[in-house]
N, C-alpha and C positions, 0 to 999 in steps of 0.2 A: 367867330362869335365868341365871347368870353363867357365862362360858366357862370351860374348864379350863386348868389352869396349863401355861404353854408350855414344851415341853420343850428346852431348851437343851444344846449340845453344841458342840464346838470346829468351825467351819467351816458351820454353821449359816446358811441364808439366810431374810430375813423380810421381808414384805410390809409396808410400813409405810405408814398413810395418817393424813391429818392433816384434819379437819372440823371447822366450828364447830359449838355447841350448835344443835339443830333444825335442823341442815344448812344453818346460815347461813354466810356469806362469813367468811374468817378474813384475807382481805386486802383491804384497802379501796383503796390504791393502790400504785403501784410503790414509793414509800419502805417499806411494809410487806413487801412482798416481797423486796426488797433487804435488809432487815433479817432476814429469815428465812432467807435463803440464807448471809448472812454467819455467823448461829447454826449452821446446818445444817453449814458449812465448818469451822467451830471444833470442833464435836463430832465431826467425822470425823476431825480431825487430833490432837485429845486422846485421843481414845479408839480410836484407829487402826482406824477403820471401813472399810468398802468400801462405794462406792453405786456400783450396777452402770446403775441408770436413775433419772430423774428427770423428772417431767411435772409443769410448772410452770403449771396453768391449770385452767380449770375443768374438771369432770368430768361434767358434767351436760347435755352436748350445746349447751350456749351458749356464744359467744364472744365475750359483752362483758365 
């Protein structure tokens, strides 16, 4: 069942998460990570967004 529509209003704060299909990695090397961060920084600038926190690593308990 799909989730309901997101309620949008000025000043709203959203939690955004990126994950690959079937929970596979989306970054294969440091160049991928740098490219993603460049895209994120560009979007923040163009869309005048605020990023309060960023976790750039695996979130599954592994450190490799």
